N, C-alpha and C positions, 0 to 999 in steps of 0.2 A: 096549428101556426098560421096556415094558409087557407080559411075556407074564403073569403073575400079581401081581393086585395082592393084599397081605397086607389083614386088618383097620386095622390101624396106619396102613399108609399110604390106605387107604378113608376112614378117621375126619380125615385130617390135610387131604385133599381137602376133604372135606364143610364141614370145620371153615374150611378156606380160604375157599372161594367163599363162605360167611357172614360170616364177617370181612367181606369183599367187598363184597356184596350185600344183607348181613342188616339189620334194626335193630338198636339198640342198647338199646331200651327193652325190648323184648318180641320173642319170636321168629315174625318175619315176616318172611321170603325174599323180594321180587319180581324180576322179570326179563322179557324177553319172550324173551328165545334158547332154546328149545323142548331145544336138547342141555343148556343148563346145567340148567332146570328137573328133567330126566330124570336126570340125574345127581343134583341134590343128594337129590331125593325117593327117589330107590333106595339112596342112601347111607344116610337116614335110618330109610329101612323095614328094611332088611337090616343094616345096622351097629349103629344105637341101637334098633332094634327099634320103633320106632315103628306103632302099629294104622294101618290107615287110617281108623279112625272117628276119630282125634285130628286129623287132618287137617281145618283148615277152608281150603276153597281160593276165592279170590274170584277174577274176572276185572276188567280195566277194559278196555274197547274204546271207539272211538269210534263215533258216530250212523252212519256208512253202512255199518259193520258188519254182519254179521248173527249176533245173539245166540246160537241153537242154532248153526249151525257153529262158533262160538268154544267156546261149550261140549263139542260132542264134541272137537275140535281137543286142550281142554288135558283132555280124559278119557282121552283117550288116551295123552295124553306123561306124567298125573302117577299112572295104574292108579287114579282114585278118579272114582268115577261121578257126574259132576257134575251130570247130568240129571236122576235120580230122589232127589236131595238137593238140599236148599235151600239154592243157593248165591248169593252174593252177586255182583251184577256194576253196576258201574260205568262207565254213559255218559257218555263226556266229550263236548262239543260240539264241533263241526269235525268232519274231516276230515282222515286221516292213514292215504296212500295205503305200497303197498310194506313196510317195514320191517316195522312191527304190523300185520301182515297178520290177524293173528288176536288183533292187542290185549299186554297184559302179565298176568299168571299172578301171583297173592302168594299165599303158602301161607304159613299159620300154624299150631301146633299148639299143641294144650289142653293145660292143665296143665303149662307147659312152664319153669317157673322154674328147675326144678333143672339141665334138661337147657342153659339159658341162659348159666347162670353157670359150670356144667362147662365149656363152648365157649370163653368168655370166661378161664376158668382157664387154656387148652391153649391158649390165643392168647398170655397172659402170660409163659409158660413156652417159647413157639418166638420172642418176644422177646428174652427174656431170656438164651436161647441162643444170639442172635446177637450180643452185646453180644462188643467186643474185647474180649478180656482184659488 
């Protein structure tokens, strides 16, 4: 089923992920699943040609997590060096062990108004194709 993914298939995967996990007003995608974050950012880079400099990545962690360890972890997942550039880290009160071992990663794309419009236009076309005849 997944021998080789075409650019069209990758685009639809990325758009679907955004539809499920992205913001509706600006181009922001948030998730705690490193696989999902890696797939999404890889598609943005390879299929939509978003350069690393256009990503603004922030993380949200609980106060019992190691900030540097979390930054290093999400740097490896995203391929964006978060330790050498200004990265927003929101520290939440309380403790959350297990599922959120490295917190949540939020990906924003600078100057992404056109990209957001493109994504929602494609979503509208997909919905239109799903309507019964």
